[in-house]
N, C-alpha and C positions, 0 to 999 in steps of 0.2 A: 799708488800712493805718492805724496809728494816727497822729494828730496829731504826736506826739512824733518821728516819723520823718520830718516833712517836711523841705522845704528853704528857706533863705531865699529871701523875696520871692516865694514861689510861693502862688499861689490855690488853696485846695481847696474843695469841698461836703461840708458834714457829713452823713455816712450815718446815723449813729446814736450815742446816747452811753450807755454802759454804766457807770453809777455808783449810788450810794444815792441814795434819792429825794428827800431834801432837797437834795443838791448839784445833782442834775437840775433840780428845780424853781428854784433859784437861778438855774443857766446859762439857764433859760429866761428867766425874769425879765429877766436882762440883753439877751436877744435871741438866745442861742445855741440854736439849734433844728434839726432835721433838716430839710437843705435850704438852710440859711444858707451863705453863702460866708465863708470865713476865710481871711485873708492871714498868713503867719508874717512878722514882721518881724525877729525875732533869736532864732535857735534854736542856741546854741552847744554843744549837747550837755550842757551841765553846769547844774544848777539851773533857775531858772524862763525861761519862754520868753515873747517879746512877741509878741502877735497884734493884728490888726486884724479888727473885723466890726461891721456896723452903722454904721461910721462913728466908731468910738471905740476906741482902743487898750487892751487888756488885758494884764496878766501873769498867765500861768497856771503853776501849779507842775507838776514832772513827774508826780505822780499823777494830776492832772487830766488833763492832755496825754494820758497812757497810755489814758484811758476814753473818749475821743472817737476814733471811726472817721471817716475821710474819703476821699475819692476825688480824682483830679485834676481840676480845673474845665476843661472842654473850651471855654470862651469866651475 
């Protein structure tokens, strides 16, 4: 599923990121890579969403969240 479809306060594992190379490299520099755990703090389905990964909160736009594929975290 895509990150933008996730629910508030749920944790997911990043499976892949499908976006242009520059943006993918920027996300990697922030620590968002395949296998990373990401928690959705606020996803009101309108505008940017707030997420937390690697101990830091980030706001991601819908276009970026649409390019990140995740699965439910089993832990």
